[in-house]
Structures are given as C-alpha cells and as structure tokens.
N, C-alpha and C positions, 0 to 999 in steps of 0.2 A: 384442373383449376381449383383454387381455394374457395370454400364457401365464403359467403358474406360474413357470417359470424366469425370465422377464423381470421379473415382479412381485417375486420374491425378490431379483433383482439390484438392482432399483431401490431396494428397501427396505434392503439392505445399504449401497449407495452413500449413501443418505439418512442412515442411522445414522452412518456414518463422517464425513460432512460435519458432522453435529451434534456429534459427539465433538470434532472439530477446532475448531469454532467455540467451544465451551464451554472447551476447553483454552486457546485464544488469549484469550478474555475473562478467564480466571482469572489468566493470567500472560503479559501482552503483552510482546513483544520491545521492547527499547529502541530498536533501529534497524530501519529498513525498506530493502529493496532498491528499485530504481527501479520494478520491476514491481509490488511490494507497495504503494508509495507511490501509484502510478497508480490502483490499485484503491481504495485508502483515500481519496484526495482527489477522484477523478473527473478529474484533470488528465491529459492524454495523456502516454504514455511519452516520445514524442519532445520535448515541451515540458520535461518534468522532466530529461531528458538535456541539453537546451540550457541550462537554468538551472544545472545541476550543473557543466557545463564552463566557464561564464562566471565569470572571476575577479571581475568587477565586481558580480556578483549577490550579494545577501545570503541566498540560498537555503542552508538549513542541511545541506548535503551535504559528505561528506568521502570520500576514497579510502582503500581498503585494497587495495593492489596495483592491479589494474586495475579493480576493482569500486567502484561509489559506493555508499555507505550514507547513510541520512538519519536524523538523530535525531527520534524520534517527537514528543517534547515540544516541541522547537524548531520542528518542522514545524507543530504546532497554533498556536504563537505567530506564525510567519511567515504562516500563512493568515489569522489574525485581523488582523495588520498590513496585509496585502495588501487584504483586504475593507474595513478601515476607511479606507484611503487610496484605495480604489476604483481600484486599479492595473489597467492592461491588460497582461496577460502576453505 
C-alpha cells in the first residue's frame, strides 16, 4: 500500500496534469516545438528534425533563431496530405 505522502504527491501531480490539459484544450498554441509535434503526431523527433532541415520538404516548419516551430493547422493539413498520398517518410 502507498504511504499517505506518496498518495498525496501522486494526487497533486495528477491534478496539475489535468489542469494543464484543460488549459491546452481551451487555448491551443498556434505553433509547436519539435518535441511537442513529436508527442502530438507520434512521429519521432529525429524524423521531424530531418523534415524541418530539408528545404525540399513541404513540412510546415520555420525557424525562429535556432529553434524550429511548426504551425499546428498546417501540420494537420500536411499529415492529411501525407496519409492520402500514402507517402513513406
């Protein structure tokens, strides 16, 4: 059985996670980082970086300094196109 301290800690972490998820659902960011896009799409971080660095790719990423950002709406459209064309990435 879990101790009271551990149970309380788990409950606090769960509550914080739920708050963050609700906040994100209510006001989603317009752009995603590579790591966020990897979680969002299930595509690996390395593959997303490869696509972002390739100027021949139609992947919807752009740079802000050294950081790549991905437009959320264009990413959805890109994923739909990739699926419809049955592309191999």
